[in-house]
C-alpha positions, 0 to 999 in steps of 0.5 A, spaced: 709 600 542 705 595 538 710 589 541 709 591 547 701 591 547 702 585 543 707 582 549 701 584 555 695 581 550 699 574 549 701 575 557 693 576 560 691 571 554 696 566 557 694 568 565 687 567 563 688 559 560 692 557 565 689 559 571 683 556 571 687 549 570 691 550 575 685 552 580 682 545 577 688 540 579 687 543 586 680 541 587 681 534 584 687 534 588 683 536 594 677 531 593 682 525 593 686 527 599 678 528 602 676 522 600 683 518 603 682 522 610 674 520 609 678 513 609 683 514 615 677 517 619 673 511 618 677 506 619 679 510 626 672 510 628 670 502 627 677 500 630 679 504 636 683 500 640 691 500 639 692 494 640 697 490 634 691 486 632 686 493 633 692 497 628 693 491 623 684 490 621 683 498 623 690 499 617 687 493 613 680 497 612 683 503 611 687 501 604 681 496 603 676 504 603 683 507 599 682 501 593 674 501 594 674 509 592 681 507 587 685 510 590 693 509 591 693 504 597 699 500 600 699 493 597 697 486 601 695 486 607 697 489 614 701 484 619 698 484 627 707 484 630 707 485 637 
């Protein structure tokens, strides 16, 4: 009976320490995704045309915004290809 109580207490303690850690990671992940989404929306708002030059300008702005917020972004500049 004592082993069962110890096992249940250990399980409860583990659950109480792991669940808040997972919630904290989820919050950080949502913050990163929200910032990346904001960069994409700003780029689309500033460069609404879908010409090759507009696409390149929009992508360059999005990449610069991601880098400014210390988020992962592709290297280099986007090219305006036909």
